[in-house]
N, C-alpha and C positions, 0 to 999 in steps of 0.2 A: 502456565498460558493455555488457554483452550484457542483451536484453530477449527474454523468451519468453513469448509469448501462449498461452492454453490455456483449457480450461474444467474443472472439478471438479464432478461433480452439479449441471450446467447454470449454476453460477457461473462468471461471467470471471474469469481469474486473469492479473495480470501477475506473472512471476517475473523479478526483477532479479539481476544477479550484476556484481560489481566495485564502482567508485566509485559512489555516487550523489551527484553533485554538481551546481552551477550547470550546467557544460557538458552535463548530461545530462539535465535535465528537461522539455526540451521534449517529446521522444515521451512520457514518462510522463503530462505533462499532457495530451498530445492524446487518448491513451489513455482518461484518465479522463473528459474531456469528451464522447468519442466516445459511450463507453458509456453515462452519463447522457443526452445527449442522444437516444439510442435507446431509452431506457426501462428499462436495465438499471441498477438502482439498488443492487443487493446484489453488491459486487465484493469481491475479495480480492487485496492485493498481497503476494506471498512475497518476503522479504528474506533469504532465505538466504543467498545469494551475495554480499550487501553487506557490504563490510567497513568502510567508510565513508560518511557520511552527514553534509552541510552543512545549512546554515540554509536556504539556498534550497530543497533536496529536501526537509527538513522543511515548508516552506511549500507546497510543491506538495502533499505528501499531505494536509495540513490544508486546503487549498483541496479537494480532492477530497471529504475526510470531509463538509466543508460542504453541497457540492452533492449528494451524495447524502442527507443528511440533509434537506435543503430537499425532496426528492422522497419523503420517508420511507423512504429505502433506508438501507444499511449499508455503511461500508468496513472491513473487517477486515485486518490486518496477522498476518504467521505469520513463525515460524522466524527471528528476530532473532539474530544473533551477537552476544556479549558487549559489544565496542565499540559496536555501534548501540543497544544494549538501554540501555547508560549514557546515551549521549545520550537518548534517550527519557526516561529517568528524570530525569537533570539538569534538563531542560527542562519536566517534567511531563506531557510528551504522553502519557506511558503510563496517564495517567487519562483523558485524550480518549479515545485509541483502544482497540477490543477487540483484545487482542494475544494469539493461540495459539501453542504451542509447536510444533504441525506444520500443513501444510497441510490433513490431514485432519482434524483438531481444528475446523479453523476452518470448514472445509466443512461439518461436523455442526451448527454453531454457528449455522447460517442458518437 
């Protein structure tokens, strides 16, 4: 999996490409924890390039969401491909996360 770190309107963005599964969660979890520990609690994860996500990856995102909310922050997701969107819908996590069609839409929502 490829991981690209950037900012959009001063919002930290983590863009992922490839399979997001148990073998790839550690760098994502580390980034989420680092951002929250540094007081950055408005975060965006761009899943545009993710074509597969497993339960461990979902758990990592839920944990990041929880940590952001504990600090009165937000974790938004954007650009989900259809197979990934289906997983979010089946697990009802589409109700827990704010999911936007594009990174620009998510960035403006903050």
